[in-house]
mmCIF file of the N, C-alpha and C atoms, coordinates in Angstrom:
data_MODEL
# 
_entry.id   MODEL 
# 
loop_
_atom_site.group_PDB 
_atom_site.id 
_atom_site.type_symbol 
_atom_site.label_atom_id 
_atom_site.label_alt_id 
_atom_site.label_comp_id 
_atom_site.label_asym_id 
_atom_site.label_entity_id 
_atom_site.label_seq_id 
_atom_site.pdbx_PDB_ins_code 
_atom_site.Cartn_x 
_atom_site.Cartn_y 
_atom_site.Cartn_z 
_atom_site.occupancy 
_atom_site.B_iso_or_equiv 
_atom_site.pdbx_formal_charge 
_atom_site.auth_seq_id 
_atom_site.auth_comp_id 
_atom_site.auth_asym_id 
_atom_site.auth_atom_id 
_atom_site.pdbx_PDB_model_num 
ATOM 1   N N  . MET A 1 1  ? 93.696  102.570 121.946 1.00 0.00 ? 1  MET A N  1 
ATOM 2   C CA . MET A 1 1  ? 93.741  103.270 120.687 1.00 0.00 ? 1  MET A CA 1 
ATOM 3   C C  . MET A 1 1  ? 92.728  102.666 119.707 1.00 0.00 ? 1  MET A C  1 
ATOM 4   N N  . LEU A 1 2  ? 92.641  101.338 119.690 1.00 0.00 ? 2  LEU A N  1 
ATOM 5   C CA . LEU A 1 2  ? 91.667  100.700 118.781 1.00 0.00 ? 2  LEU A CA 1 
ATOM 6   C C  . LEU A 1 2  ? 90.236  101.023 119.187 1.00 0.00 ? 2  LEU A C  1 
ATOM 7   N N  . ASP A 1 3  ? 89.966  101.054 120.490 1.00 0.00 ? 3  ASP A N  1 
ATOM 8   C CA . ASP A 1 3  ? 88.622  101.409 120.940 1.00 0.00 ? 3  ASP A CA 1 
ATOM 9   C C  . ASP A 1 3  ? 88.278  102.840 120.539 1.00 0.00 ? 3  ASP A C  1 
ATOM 10  N N  . ALA A 1 4  ? 89.232  103.732 120.689 1.00 0.00 ? 4  ALA A N  1 
ATOM 11  C CA . ALA A 1 4  ? 89.007  105.123 120.282 1.00 0.00 ? 4  ALA A CA 1 
ATOM 12  C C  . ALA A 1 4  ? 88.779  105.207 118.778 1.00 0.00 ? 4  ALA A C  1 
ATOM 13  N N  . ALA A 1 5  ? 89.577  104.486 118.013 1.00 0.00 ? 5  ALA A N  1 
ATOM 14  C CA . ALA A 1 5  ? 89.424  104.489 116.558 1.00 0.00 ? 5  ALA A CA 1 
ATOM 15  C C  . ALA A 1 5  ? 88.070  103.905 116.160 1.00 0.00 ? 5  ALA A C  1 
ATOM 16  N N  . ALA A 1 6  ? 87.653  102.829 116.823 1.00 0.00 ? 6  ALA A N  1 
ATOM 17  C CA . ALA A 1 6  ? 86.354  102.226 116.517 1.00 0.00 ? 6  ALA A CA 1 
ATOM 18  C C  . ALA A 1 6  ? 85.228  103.197 116.836 1.00 0.00 ? 6  ALA A C  1 
ATOM 19  N N  . HIS A 1 7  ? 85.359  103.915 117.935 1.00 0.00 ? 7  HIS A N  1 
ATOM 20  C CA . HIS A 1 7  ? 84.336  104.900 118.310 1.00 0.00 ? 7  HIS A CA 1 
ATOM 21  C C  . HIS A 1 7  ? 84.234  106.004 117.253 1.00 0.00 ? 7  HIS A C  1 
ATOM 22  N N  . ILE A 1 8  ? 85.369  106.565 116.875 1.00 0.00 ? 8  ILE A N  1 
ATOM 23  C CA . ILE A 1 8  ? 85.369  107.639 115.872 1.00 0.00 ? 8  ILE A CA 1 
ATOM 24  C C  . ILE A 1 8  ? 84.868  107.121 114.526 1.00 0.00 ? 8  ILE A C  1 
ATOM 25  N N  . LEU A 1 9  ? 85.290  105.931 114.151 1.00 0.00 ? 9  LEU A N  1 
ATOM 26  C CA . LEU A 1 9  ? 84.859  105.356 112.879 1.00 0.00 ? 9  LEU A CA 1 
ATOM 27  C C  . LEU A 1 9  ? 83.350  105.142 112.854 1.00 0.00 ? 9  LEU A C  1 
ATOM 28  N N  . SER A 1 10 ? 82.791  104.647 113.949 1.00 0.00 ? 10 SER A N  1 
ATOM 29  C CA . SER A 1 10 ? 81.345  104.417 113.979 1.00 0.00 ? 10 SER A CA 1 
ATOM 30  C C  . SER A 1 10 ? 80.571  105.730 114.001 1.00 0.00 ? 10 SER A C  1 
ATOM 31  N N  . ARG A 1 11 ? 81.140  106.752 114.600 1.00 0.00 ? 11 ARG A N  1 
ATOM 32  C CA . ARG A 1 11 ? 80.461  108.044 114.691 1.00 0.00 ? 11 ARG A CA 1 
ATOM 33  C C  . ARG A 1 11 ? 80.599  108.862 113.406 1.00 0.00 ? 11 ARG A C  1 
ATOM 34  N N  . GLU A 1 12 ? 81.782  108.853 112.816 1.00 0.00 ? 12 GLU A N  1 
ATOM 35  C CA . GLU A 1 12 ? 82.067  109.733 111.688 1.00 0.00 ? 12 GLU A CA 1 
ATOM 36  C C  . GLU A 1 12 ? 82.035  109.038 110.324 1.00 0.00 ? 12 GLU A C  1 
ATOM 37  N N  . GLY A 1 13 ? 82.218  107.725 110.320 1.00 0.00 ? 13 GLY A N  1 
ATOM 38  C CA . GLY A 1 13 ? 82.305  107.010 109.052 1.00 0.00 ? 13 GLY A CA 1 
ATOM 39  C C  . GLY A 1 13 ? 83.713  107.105 108.491 1.00 0.00 ? 13 GLY A C  1 
ATOM 40  N N  . CYS A 1 14 ? 83.950  106.381 107.445 1.00 0.00 ? 14 CYS A N  1 
ATOM 41  C CA . CYS A 1 14 ? 85.286  106.291 106.852 1.00 0.00 ? 14 CYS A CA 1 
ATOM 42  C C  . CYS A 1 14 ? 85.734  107.611 106.240 1.00 0.00 ? 14 CYS A C  1 
ATOM 43  N N  . ALA A 1 15 ? 84.846  108.293 105.574 1.00 0.00 ? 15 ALA A N  1 
ATOM 44  C CA . ALA A 1 15 ? 85.221  109.515 104.861 1.00 0.00 ? 15 ALA A CA 1 
ATOM 45  C C  . ALA A 1 15 ? 85.647  110.640 105.808 1.00 0.00 ? 15 ALA A C  1 
ATOM 46  N N  . ARG A 1 16 ? 85.057  110.695 106.999 1.00 0.00 ? 16 ARG A N  1 
ATOM 47  C CA . ARG A 1 16 ? 85.367  111.773 107.939 1.00 0.00 ? 16 ARG A CA 1 
ATOM 48  C C  . ARG A 1 16 ? 86.259  111.312 109.088 1.00 0.00 ? 16 ARG A C  1 
ATOM 49  N N  . PHE A 1 17 ? 86.801  110.116 108.989 1.00 0.00 ? 17 PHE A N  1 
ATOM 50  C CA . PHE A 1 17 ? 87.681  109.549 110.019 1.00 0.00 ? 17 PHE A CA 1 
ATOM 51  C C  . PHE A 1 17 ? 89.017  110.278 109.997 1.00 0.00 ? 17 PHE A C  1 
ATOM 52  N N  . ARG A 1 18 ? 89.365  110.926 111.114 1.00 0.00 ? 18 ARG A N  1 
ATOM 53  C CA . ARG A 1 18 ? 90.624  111.668 111.196 1.00 0.00 ? 18 ARG A CA 1 
ATOM 54  C C  . ARG A 1 18 ? 91.433  111.179 112.394 1.00 0.00 ? 18 ARG A C  1 
ATOM 55  N N  . LEU A 1 19 ? 92.716  111.007 112.184 1.00 0.00 ? 19 LEU A N  1 
ATOM 56  C CA . LEU A 1 19 ? 93.583  110.531 113.256 1.00 0.00 ? 19 LEU A CA 1 
ATOM 57  C C  . LEU A 1 19 ? 93.661  111.523 114.404 1.00 0.00 ? 19 LEU A C  1 
ATOM 58  N N  . VAL A 1 20 ? 93.533  112.797 114.116 1.00 0.00 ? 20 VAL A N  1 
ATOM 59  C CA . VAL A 1 20 ? 93.554  113.794 115.177 1.00 0.00 ? 20 VAL A CA 1 
ATOM 60  C C  . VAL A 1 20 ? 92.360  113.600 116.112 1.00 0.00 ? 20 VAL A C  1 
ATOM 61  N N  . ASP A 1 21 ? 91.219  113.185 115.569 1.00 0.00 ? 21 ASP A N  1 
ATOM 62  C CA . ASP A 1 21 ? 90.041  112.904 116.401 1.00 0.00 ? 21 ASP A CA 1 
ATOM 63  C C  . ASP A 1 21 ? 90.265  111.663 117.258 1.00 0.00 ? 21 ASP A C  1 
ATOM 64  N N  . VAL A 1 22 ? 90.880  110.651 116.675 1.00 0.00 ? 22 VAL A N  1 
ATOM 65  C CA . VAL A 1 22 ? 91.189  109.422 117.424 1.00 0.00 ? 22 VAL A CA 1 
ATOM 66  C C  . VAL A 1 22 ? 92.134  109.759 118.569 1.00 0.00 ? 22 VAL A C  1 
ATOM 67  N N  . ALA A 1 23 ? 93.155  110.521 118.263 1.00 0.00 ? 23 ALA A N  1 
ATOM 68  C CA . ALA A 1 23 ? 94.135  110.899 119.285 1.00 0.00 ? 23 ALA A CA 1 
ATOM 69  C C  . ALA A 1 23 ? 93.465  111.685 120.409 1.00 0.00 ? 23 ALA A C  1 
ATOM 70  N N  . ALA A 1 24 ? 92.622  112.617 120.074 1.00 0.00 ? 24 ALA A N  1 
ATOM 71  C CA . ALA A 1 24 ? 91.929  113.409 121.095 1.00 0.00 ? 24 ALA A CA 1 
ATOM 72  C C  . ALA A 1 24 ? 91.043  112.524 121.965 1.00 0.00 ? 24 ALA A C  1 
ATOM 73  N N  . TYR A 1 25 ? 90.302  111.627 121.346 1.00 0.00 ? 25 TYR A N  1 
ATOM 74  C CA . TYR A 1 25 ? 89.403  110.744 122.097 1.00 0.00 ? 25 TYR A CA 1 
ATOM 75  C C  . TYR A 1 25 ? 90.191  109.803 123.013 1.00 0.00 ? 25 TYR A C  1 
ATOM 76  N N  . ALA A 1 26 ? 91.337  109.338 122.533 1.00 0.00 ? 26 ALA A N  1 
ATOM 77  C CA . ALA A 1 26 ? 92.177  108.419 123.314 1.00 0.00 ? 26 ALA A CA 1 
ATOM 78  C C  . ALA A 1 26 ? 93.112  109.166 124.260 1.00 0.00 ? 26 ALA A C  1 
ATOM 79  N N  . GLN A 1 27 ? 93.073  110.476 124.237 1.00 0.00 ? 27 GLN A N  1 
ATOM 80  C CA . GLN A 1 27 ? 93.934  111.329 125.049 1.00 0.00 ? 27 GLN A CA 1 
ATOM 81  C C  . GLN A 1 27 ? 95.415  111.051 124.755 1.00 0.00 ? 27 GLN A C  1 
ATOM 82  N N  . LEU A 1 28 ? 95.710  111.012 123.472 1.00 0.00 ? 28 LEU A N  1 
ATOM 83  C CA . LEU A 1 28 ? 97.079  110.795 122.990 1.00 0.00 ? 28 LEU A CA 1 
ATOM 84  C C  . LEU A 1 28 ? 97.474  111.962 122.100 1.00 0.00 ? 28 LEU A C  1 
ATOM 85  N N  . ARG A 1 29 ? 98.757  112.040 121.844 1.00 0.00 ? 29 ARG A N  1 
ATOM 86  C CA . ARG A 1 29 ? 99.237  112.992 120.846 1.00 0.00 ? 29 ARG A CA 1 
ATOM 87  C C  . ARG A 1 29 ? 99.187  112.296 119.487 1.00 0.00 ? 29 ARG A C  1 
ATOM 88  N N  . PRO A 1 30 ? 98.773  112.975 118.435 1.00 0.00 ? 30 PRO A N  1 
ATOM 89  C CA . PRO A 1 30 ? 98.646  112.340 117.114 1.00 0.00 ? 30 PRO A CA 1 
ATOM 90  C C  . PRO A 1 30 ? 99.883  111.562 116.642 1.00 0.00 ? 30 PRO A C  1 
ATOM 91  N N  . PRO A 1 31 ? 101.113 112.037 116.900 1.00 0.00 ? 31 PRO A N  1 
ATOM 92  C CA . PRO A 1 31 ? 102.263 111.247 116.438 1.00 0.00 ? 31 PRO A CA 1 
ATOM 93  C C  . PRO A 1 31 ? 102.331 109.840 117.054 1.00 0.00 ? 31 PRO A C  1 
ATOM 94  N N  . THR A 1 32 ? 101.709 109.669 118.211 1.00 0.00 ? 32 THR A N  1 
ATOM 95  C CA . THR A 1 32 ? 101.696 108.347 118.849 1.00 0.00 ? 32 THR A CA 1 
ATOM 96  C C  . THR A 1 32 ? 101.020 107.326 117.951 1.00 0.00 ? 32 THR A C  1 
ATOM 97  N N  . ILE A 1 33 ? 99.980  107.738 117.265 1.00 0.00 ? 33 ILE A N  1 
ATOM 98  C CA . ILE A 1 33 ? 99.266  106.821 116.375 1.00 0.00 ? 33 ILE A CA 1 
ATOM 99  C C  . ILE A 1 33 ? 100.181 106.384 115.237 1.00 0.00 ? 33 ILE A C  1 
ATOM 100 N N  . TYR A 1 34 ? 100.934 107.329 114.699 1.00 0.00 ? 34 TYR A N  1 
ATOM 101 C CA . TYR A 1 34 ? 101.842 106.992 113.588 1.00 0.00 ? 34 TYR A CA 1 
ATOM 102 C C  . TYR A 1 34 ? 102.989 106.085 114.018 1.00 0.00 ? 34 TYR A C  1 
ATOM 103 N N  . TYR A 1 35 ? 103.258 106.029 115.311 1.00 0.00 ? 35 TYR A N  1 
ATOM 104 C CA . TYR A 1 35 ? 104.262 105.092 115.807 1.00 0.00 ? 35 TYR A CA 1 
ATOM 105 C C  . TYR A 1 35 ? 103.773 103.656 115.622 1.00 0.00 ? 35 TYR A C  1 
ATOM 106 N N  . HIS A 1 36 ? 102.457 103.464 115.753 1.00 0.00 ? 36 HIS A N  1 
ATOM 107 C CA . HIS A 1 36 ? 101.864 102.118 115.669 1.00 0.00 ? 36 HIS A CA 1 
ATOM 108 C C  . HIS A 1 36 ? 101.286 101.796 114.293 1.00 0.00 ? 36 HIS A C  1 
ATOM 109 N N  . TYR A 1 37 ? 100.845 102.795 113.566 1.00 0.00 ? 37 TYR A N  1 
ATOM 110 C CA . TYR A 1 37 ? 100.188 102.595 112.269 1.00 0.00 ? 37 TYR A CA 1 
ATOM 111 C C  . TYR A 1 37 ? 100.789 103.555 111.248 1.00 0.00 ? 37 TYR A C  1 
ATOM 112 N N  . ALA A 1 38 ? 101.098 103.049 110.088 1.00 0.00 ? 38 ALA A N  1 
ATOM 113 C CA . ALA A 1 38 ? 101.730 103.862 109.049 1.00 0.00 ? 38 ALA A CA 1 
ATOM 114 C C  . ALA A 1 38 ? 100.770 104.875 108.433 1.00 0.00 ? 38 ALA A C  1 
ATOM 115 N N  . SER A 1 39 ? 99.477  104.562 108.456 1.00 0.00 ? 39 SER A N  1 
ATOM 116 C CA . SER A 1 39 ? 98.507  105.459 107.831 1.00 0.00 ? 39 SER A CA 1 
ATOM 117 C C  . SER A 1 39 ? 97.139  105.300 108.489 1.00 0.00 ? 39 SER A C  1 
ATOM 118 N N  . ARG A 1 40 ? 96.263  106.210 108.167 1.00 0.00 ? 40 ARG A N  1 
ATOM 119 C CA . ARG A 1 40 ? 94.891  106.119 108.691 1.00 0.00 ? 40 ARG A CA 1 
ATOM 120 C C  . ARG A 1 40 ? 94.206  104.879 108.126 1.00 0.00 ? 40 ARG A C  1 
ATOM 121 N N  . ASP A 1 41 ? 94.515  104.534 106.867 1.00 0.00 ? 41 ASP A N  1 
ATOM 122 C CA . ASP A 1 41 ? 93.929  103.338 106.270 1.00 0.00 ? 41 ASP A CA 1 
ATOM 123 C C  . ASP A 1 41 ? 94.366  102.070 107.007 1.00 0.00 ? 41 ASP A C  1 
ATOM 124 N N  . ASP A 1 42 ? 95.609  102.021 107.457 1.00 0.00 ? 42 ASP A N  1 
ATOM 125 C CA . ASP A 1 42 ? 96.083  100.870 108.228 1.00 0.00 ? 42 ASP A CA 1 
ATOM 126 C C  . ASP A 1 42 ? 95.315  100.752 109.542 1.00 0.00 ? 42 ASP A C  1 
ATOM 127 N N  . LEU A 1 43 ? 95.055  101.876 110.185 1.00 0.00 ? 43 LEU A N  1 
ATOM 128 C CA . LEU A 1 43 ? 94.292  101.855 111.433 1.00 0.00 ? 43 LEU A CA 1 
ATOM 129 C C  . LEU A 1 43 ? 92.854  101.437 111.175 1.00 0.00 ? 43 LEU A C  1 
ATOM 130 N N  . ILE A 1 44 ? 92.249  101.956 110.132 1.00 0.00 ? 44 ILE A N  1 
ATOM 131 C CA . ILE A 1 44 ? 90.883  101.561 109.785 1.00 0.00 ? 44 ILE A CA 1 
ATOM 132 C C  . ILE A 1 44 ? 90.825  100.062 109.504 1.00 0.00 ? 44 ILE A C  1 
ATOM 133 N N  . GLU A 1 45 ? 91.805  99.551  108.770 1.00 0.00 ? 45 GLU A N  1 
ATOM 134 C CA . GLU A 1 45 ? 91.849  98.122  108.462 1.00 0.00 ? 45 GLU A CA 1 
ATOM 135 C C  . GLU A 1 45 ? 91.959  97.290  109.743 1.00 0.00 ? 45 GLU A C  1 
ATOM 136 N N  . GLU A 1 46 ? 92.760  97.748  110.673 1.00 0.00 ? 46 GLU A N  1 
ATOM 137 C CA . GLU A 1 46 ? 92.907  97.038  111.953 1.00 0.00 ? 46 GLU A CA 1 
ATOM 138 C C  . GLU A 1 46 ? 91.603  97.038  112.743 1.00 0.00 ? 46 GLU A C  1 
ATOM 139 N N  . VAL A 1 47 ? 90.931  98.173  112.777 1.00 0.00 ? 47 VAL A N  1 
ATOM 140 C CA . VAL A 1 47 ? 89.649  98.275  113.488 1.00 0.00 ? 47 VAL A CA 1 
ATOM 141 C C  . VAL A 1 47 ? 88.624  97.347  112.850 1.00 0.00 ? 47 VAL A C  1 
ATOM 142 N N  . MET A 1 48 ? 88.528  97.381  111.536 1.00 0.00 ? 48 MET A N  1 
ATOM 143 C CA . MET A 1 48 ? 87.556  96.537  110.843 1.00 0.00 ? 48 MET A CA 1 
ATOM 144 C C  . MET A 1 48 ? 87.880  95.058  111.033 1.00 0.00 ? 48 MET A C  1 
ATOM 145 N N  . GLY A 1 49 ? 89.145  94.699  110.901 1.00 0.00 ? 49 GLY A N  1 
ATOM 146 C CA . GLY A 1 49 ? 89.548  93.303  111.085 1.00 0.00 ? 49 GLY A CA 1 
ATOM 147 C C  . GLY A 1 49 ? 89.258  92.808  112.485 1.00 0.00 ? 49 GLY A C  1 
ATOM 148 N N  . SER A 1 50 ? 89.528  93.641  113.466 1.00 0.00 ? 50 SER A N  1 
ATOM 149 C CA . SER A 1 50 ? 89.262  93.281  114.854 1.00 0.00 ? 50 SER A CA 1 
ATOM 150 C C  . SER A 1 50 ? 87.764  93.100  115.093 1.00 0.00 ? 50 SER A C  1 
ATOM 151 N N  . GLY A 1 51 ? 86.972  94.005  114.539 1.00 0.00 ? 51 GLY A N  1 
ATOM 152 C CA . GLY A 1 51 ? 85.514  93.903  114.687 1.00 0.00 ? 51 GLY A CA 1 
ATOM 153 C C  . GLY A 1 51 ? 84.959  92.664  114.010 1.00 0.00 ? 51 GLY A C  1 
ATOM 154 N N  . ILE A 1 52 ? 85.475  92.345  112.846 1.00 0.00 ? 52 ILE A N  1 
ATOM 155 C CA . ILE A 1 52 ? 85.016  91.148  112.126 1.00 0.00 ? 52 ILE A CA 1 
ATOM 156 C C  . ILE A 1 52 ? 85.411  89.887  112.891 1.00 0.00 ? 52 ILE A C  1 
ATOM 157 N N  . ALA A 1 53 ? 86.620  89.855  113.427 1.00 0.00 ? 53 ALA A N  1 
ATOM 158 C CA . ALA A 1 53 ? 87.067  88.689  114.201 1.00 0.00 ? 53 ALA A CA 1 
ATOM 159 C C  . ALA A 1 53 ? 86.210  88.503  115.446 1.00 0.00 ? 53 ALA A C  1 
ATOM 160 N N  . ASP A 1 54 ? 85.870  89.605  116.118 1.00 0.00 ? 54 ASP A N  1 
ATOM 161 C CA . ASP A 1 54 ? 85.019  89.537  117.307 1.00 0.00 ? 54 ASP A CA 1 
ATOM 162 C C  . ASP A 1 54 ? 83.626  89.036  116.941 1.00 0.00 ? 54 ASP A C  1 
ATOM 163 N N  . MET A 1 55 ? 83.064  89.570  115.867 1.00 0.00 ? 55 MET A N  1 
ATOM 164 C CA . MET A 1 55 ? 81.740  89.145  115.431 1.00 0.00 ? 55 MET A CA 1 
ATOM 165 C C  . MET A 1 55 ? 81.744  87.659  115.045 1.00 0.00 ? 55 MET A C  1 
ATOM 166 N N  . ARG A 1 56 ? 82.780  87.232  114.360 1.00 0.00 ? 56 ARG A N  1 
ATOM 167 C CA . ARG A 1 56 ? 82.891  85.834  113.953 1.00 0.00 ? 56 ARG A CA 1 
ATOM 168 C C  . ARG A 1 56 ? 82.928  84.911  115.172 1.00 0.00 ? 56 ARG A C  1 
ATOM 169 N N  . ALA A 1 57 ? 83.697  85.289  116.178 1.00 0.00 ? 57 ALA A N  1 
ATOM 170 C CA . ALA A 1 57 ? 83.786  84.484  117.402 1.00 0.00 ? 57 ALA A CA 1 
ATOM 171 C C  . ALA A 1 57 ? 82.436  84.394  118.098 1.00 0.00 ? 57 ALA A C  1 
ATOM 172 N N  . ARG A 1 58 ? 81.701  85.492  118.125 1.00 0.00 ? 58 ARG A N  1 
ATOM 173 C CA . ARG A 1 58 ? 80.376  85.482  118.762 1.00 0.00 ? 58 ARG A CA 1 
ATOM 174 C C  . ARG A 1 58 ? 79.388  84.611  117.990 1.00 0.00 ? 58 ARG A C  1 
ATOM 175 N N  . VAL A 1 59 ? 79.414  84.685  116.672 1.00 0.00 ? 59 VAL A N  1 
ATOM 176 C CA . VAL A 1 59 ? 78.519  83.867  115.850 1.00 0.00 ? 59 VAL A CA 1 
ATOM 177 C C  . VAL A 1 59 ? 78.847  82.385  116.042 1.00 0.00 ? 59 VAL A C  1 
ATOM 178 N N  . ILE A 1 60 ? 80.122  82.049  116.045 1.00 0.00 ? 60 ILE A N  1 
ATOM 179 C CA . ILE A 1 60 ? 80.521  80.653  116.247 1.00 0.00 ? 60 ILE A CA 1 
ATOM 180 C C  . ILE A 1 60 ? 80.059  80.154  117.613 1.00 0.00 ? 60 ILE A C  1 
ATOM 181 N N  . ALA A 1 61 ? 80.190  80.985  118.639 1.00 0.00 ? 61 ALA A N  1 
ATOM 182 C CA . ALA A 1 61 ? 79.750  80.588  119.983 1.00 0.00 ? 61 ALA A CA 1 
ATOM 183 C C  . ALA A 1 61 ? 78.244  80.327  120.013 1.00 0.00 ? 61 ALA A C  1 
ATOM 184 N N  . VAL A 1 62 ? 77.473  81.191  119.362 1.00 0.00 ? 62 VAL A N  1 
ATOM 185 C CA . VAL A 1 62 ? 76.017  81.004  119.324 1.00 0.00 ? 62 VAL A CA 1 
ATOM 186 C C  . VAL A 1 62 ? 75.661  79.741  118.548 1.00 0.00 ? 62 VAL A C  1 
ATOM 187 N N  . LEU A 1 63 ? 76.313  79.521  117.421 1.00 0.00 ? 63 LEU A N  1 
ATOM 188 C CA . LEU A 1 63 ? 76.028  78.326  116.619 1.00 0.00 ? 63 LEU A CA 1 
ATOM 189 C C  . LEU A 1 63 ? 76.442  77.060  117.352 1.00 0.00 ? 63 LEU A C  1 
ATOM 190 N N  . ASP A 1 64 ? 77.576  77.090  118.043 1.00 0.00 ? 64 ASP A N  1 
ATOM 191 C CA . ASP A 1 64 ? 78.003  75.925  118.827 1.00 0.00 ? 64 ASP A CA 1 
ATOM 192 C C  . ASP A 1 64 ? 76.999  75.617  119.918 1.00 0.00 ? 64 ASP A C  1 
ATOM 193 N N  . ASP A 1 65 ? 76.486  76.666  120.586 1.00 0.00 ? 65 ASP A N  1 
ATOM 194 C CA . ASP A 1 65 ? 75.490  76.466  121.638 1.00 0.00 ? 65 ASP A CA 1 
ATOM 195 C C  . ASP A 1 65 ? 74.201  75.899  121.052 1.00 0.00 ? 65 ASP A C  1 
ATOM 196 N N  . ALA A 1 66 ? 73.799  76.421  119.904 1.00 0.00 ? 66 ALA A N  1 
ATOM 197 C CA . ALA A 1 66 ? 72.579  75.920  119.259 1.00 0.00 ? 66 ALA A CA 1 
ATOM 198 C C  . ALA A 1 66 ? 72.749  74.466  118.836 1.00 0.00 ? 66 ALA A C  1 
ATOM 199 N N  . ALA A 1 67 ? 73.911  74.128  118.288 1.00 0.00 ? 67 ALA A N  1 
ATOM 200 C CA . ALA A 1 67 ? 74.165  72.743  117.871 1.00 0.00 ? 67 ALA A CA 1 
ATOM 201 C C  . ALA A 1 67 ? 74.151  71.813  119.084 1.00 0.00 ? 67 ALA A C  1 
ATOM 202 N N  . ARG A 1 68 ? 74.732  72.272  120.192 1.00 0.00 ? 68 ARG A N  1 
ATOM 203 C CA . ARG A 1 68 ? 74.745  71.459  121.413 1.00 0.00 ? 68 ARG A CA 1 
ATOM 204 C C  . ARG A 1 68 ? 73.313  71.229  121.898 1.00 0.00 ? 68 ARG A C  1 
ATOM 205 N N  . ARG A 1 69 ? 72.490  72.248  121.873 1.00 0.00 ? 69 ARG A N  1 
ATOM 206 C CA . ARG A 1 69 ? 71.097  72.108  122.318 1.00 0.00 ? 69 ARG A CA 1 
ATOM 207 C C  . ARG A 1 69 ? 70.316  71.145  121.429 1.00 0.00 ? 69 ARG A C  1 
ATOM 208 N N  . VAL A 1 70 ? 70.531  71.243  120.126 1.00 0.00 ? 70 VAL A N  1 
ATOM 209 C CA . VAL A 1 70 ? 69.820  70.362  119.190 1.00 0.00 ? 70 VAL A CA 1 
ATOM 210 C C  . VAL A 1 70 ? 70.228  68.913  119.409 1.00 0.00 ? 70 VAL A C  1 
ATOM 211 N N  . THR A 1 71 ? 71.513  68.667  119.603 1.00 0.00 ? 71 THR A N  1 
ATOM 212 C CA . THR A 1 71 ? 71.958  67.280  119.794 1.00 0.00 ? 71 THR A CA 1 
ATOM 213 C C  . THR A 1 71 ? 71.548  66.733  121.150 1.00 0.00 ? 71 THR A C  1 
ATOM 214 N N  . GLN A 1 72 ? 71.323  67.595  122.146 1.00 0.00 ? 72 GLN A N  1 
ATOM 215 C CA . GLN A 1 72 ? 70.921  67.130  123.454 1.00 0.00 ? 72 GLN A CA 1 
ATOM 216 C C  . GLN A 1 72 ? 69.404  67.050  123.609 1.00 0.00 ? 72 GLN A C  1 
ATOM 217 N N  . ALA A 1 73 ? 68.657  67.667  122.723 1.00 0.00 ? 73 ALA A N  1 
ATOM 218 C CA . ALA A 1 73 ? 67.196  67.707  122.833 1.00 0.00 ? 73 ALA A CA 1 
ATOM 219 C C  . ALA A 1 73 ? 66.574  66.318  122.876 1.00 0.00 ? 73 ALA A C  1 
ATOM 220 N N  . PRO A 1 74 ? 66.978  65.365  122.041 1.00 0.00 ? 74 PRO A N  1 
ATOM 221 C CA . PRO A 1 74 ? 66.352  64.042  122.118 1.00 0.00 ? 74 PRO A CA 1 
ATOM 222 C C  . PRO A 1 74 ? 66.556  63.357  123.461 1.00 0.00 ? 74 PRO A C  1 
ATOM 223 N N  . ASN A 1 75 ? 67.657  63.636  124.137 1.00 0.00 ? 75 ASN A N  1 
ATOM 224 C CA . ASN A 1 75 ? 67.913  63.028  125.440 1.00 0.00 ? 75 ASN A CA 1 
ATOM 225 C C  . ASN A 1 75 ? 67.082  63.660  126.546 1.00 0.00 ? 75 ASN A C  1 
ATOM 226 N N  . ALA A 1 76 ? 66.541  64.813  126.317 1.00 0.00 ? 76 ALA A N  1 
ATOM 227 C CA . ALA A 1 76 ? 65.758  65.520  127.333 1.00 0.00 ? 76 ALA A CA 1 
ATOM 228 C C  . ALA A 1 76 ? 64.333  64.980  127.443 1.00 0.00 ? 76 ALA A C  1 
ATOM 229 N N  . HIS A 1 77 ? 63.901  64.236  126.428 1.00 0.00 ? 77 HIS A N  1 
ATOM 230 C CA . HIS A 1 77 ? 62.529  63.705  126.432 1.00 0.00 ? 77 HIS A CA 1 
ATOM 231 C C  . HIS A 1 77 ? 62.579  62.192  126.405 1.00 0.00 ? 77 HIS A C  1 
ATOM 232 N N  . PRO A 1 78 ? 62.239  61.581  127.542 1.00 0.00 ? 78 PRO A N  1 
ATOM 233 C CA . PRO A 1 78 ? 62.288  60.097  127.610 1.00 0.00 ? 78 PRO A CA 1 
ATOM 234 C C  . PRO A 1 78 ? 61.229  59.409  126.787 1.00 0.00 ? 78 PRO A C  1 
# 
């Protein structure tokens, strides 16, 4: 459901984001979404929060790798 919502949100934007479109893309009935989310805004917030958390994890991984390389660089040259 979140993947479907993210797809619709990226394609349509916030103003044109409709739960009926999310349900159709996810092959669900629209009431199913309301079982999990009280409103379209709650679903949008979940999608955005999930995307931000994923992006943050990726940035941290890249920075950790870069920091590891920098600290190991002096040992690579005798």
